[in-house]
C-alpha positions as CSV (number, residue, x, y, z in Angstrom):
1,M,16.5,5.6,-0.3
2,A,15.1,3.2,-2.9
3,T,14.6,4.4,-6.5
4,E,11.1,4.3,-7.7
5,D,10.3,1.9,-10.6
6,K,7.8,3.9,-12.5
7,T,7.3,1.2,-15.2
8,G,3.7,1.3,-16.2
9,L,1.5,-1.8,-16.0
10,T,-1.4,-2.9,-18.1
11,P,-4.7,-3.8,-16.4
12,A,-4.0,-7.5,-17.1
13,Q,-0.6,-7.3,-15.5
14,I,-2.0,-5.6,-12.4
15,D,-4.9,-8.1,-12.1
16,E,-2.3,-10.9,-12.3
17,E,-0.1,-9.3,-9.6
18,L,-3.2,-8.8,-7.3
19,R,-3.7,-12.5,-7.1
20,S,-0.8,-12.7,-4.8
21,L,-1.4,-9.5,-2.9
22,E,-3.9,-10.4,-0.2
23,G,-6.5,-7.8,0.6
24,W,-5.8,-5.4,-2.3
25,S,-8.3,-4.5,-5.0
26,R,-8.1,-2.4,-8.2
27,S,-10.4,0.4,-9.3
28,E,-9.2,1.9,-12.6
29,S,-5.6,3.2,-11.9
30,V,-5.7,2.8,-8.1
31,I,-5.2,-0.2,-5.9
32,S,-6.4,0.0,-2.3
33,R,-6.7,-1.9,0.9
34,A,-8.2,-1.4,4.4
35,F,-6.1,-2.7,7.2
36,V,-8.1,-3.5,10.4
37,F,-6.3,-4.0,13.7
38,R,-7.1,-5.9,16.9
39,N,-5.8,-3.1,19.2
40,Y,-4.1,0.3,19.1
41,R,-0.6,-1.2,19.7
42,D,-0.9,-3.0,16.4
43,L,-2.4,0.1,14.7
44,T,0.5,2.2,15.9
45,S,3.0,-0.4,14.8
46,F,1.6,-0.6,11.3
47,L,1.4,3.2,11.1
48,N,5.1,3.3,11.9
49,H,5.7,0.6,9.2
50,L,3.7,2.7,6.7
51,T,5.6,5.9,7.3
52,Q,9.0,4.1,7.2
53,T,7.9,2.5,3.9
54,I,7.0,6.0,2.5
55,T,10.4,7.3,3.5
56,S,12.5,4.3,2.3
57,Q,10.7,3.8,-1.0
58,N,10.1,7.5,-1.7
59,H,6.6,6.7,-2.7
60,H,3.6,8.6,-1.3
61,P,0.2,6.9,-1.1
62,D,-3.1,8.4,-0.1
63,F,-4.1,7.0,3.3
64,G,-6.5,7.6,6.1
65,L,-7.0,6.6,9.7
66,N,-10.2,5.8,11.6
67,T,-9.3,5.2,15.3
68,G,-12.8,4.3,16.3
69,M,-12.7,1.3,13.9
70,R,-8.9,0.7,14.4
71,L,-8.6,1.0,10.6
72,I,-6.0,2.4,8.2
73,W,-6.9,2.5,4.5
74,V,-4.2,2.9,1.8
75,A,-4.7,3.8,-1.9
76,L,-1.8,3.5,-4.3
77,T,-1.2,5.0,-7.7
78,T,1.7,6.8,-9.3
79,H,0.3,10.3,-9.6
80,S,3.0,11.6,-12.0
81,K,2.1,8.8,-14.5
82,K,-1.6,8.7,-13.8
83,A,-1.3,5.0,-13.8
84,L,-0.3,2.0,-11.7
85,T,3.4,1.2,-11.7
86,R,5.8,-1.3,-10.3
87,S,6.4,1.1,-7.4
88,D,2.8,0.8,-6.4
89,L,2.9,-3.0,-6.3
90,N,6.3,-3.0,-4.5
91,F,4.8,-0.6,-1.9
92,A,1.7,-2.9,-1.4
93,R,3.9,-5.9,-0.9
94,T,6.0,-4.1,1.7
95,L,2.9,-3.1,3.6
96,N,1.6,-6.7,3.4
97,S,4.9,-7.9,5.0
98,W,4.1,-6.2,8.3
99,T,3.3,-8.6,11.1
100,P,1.4,-7.8,14.3
101,G,3.6,-7.4,17.3
102,A,6.6,-6.7,15.2
């Protein structure tokens, strides 16, 4: 299991990092993204990727599922720090690495 990097980030650092994180946006100390899928096979595959990432990185985002819209939303923050940290950005990058049909 990976060790969390709870190094806190400034708003400027976060905004800079978000330039290379497609689909993510920041609101205060949370970054979030909605993932929309073409079909339920991709939605299920991504949900498996999400849960594996939670386990491997020992980081626990808030997330929700809307099956009617084939959508999963994810919100990241480090609750214990009440701030965004490297762990949040690492988690977001791992989620973005998922590819349909994988």
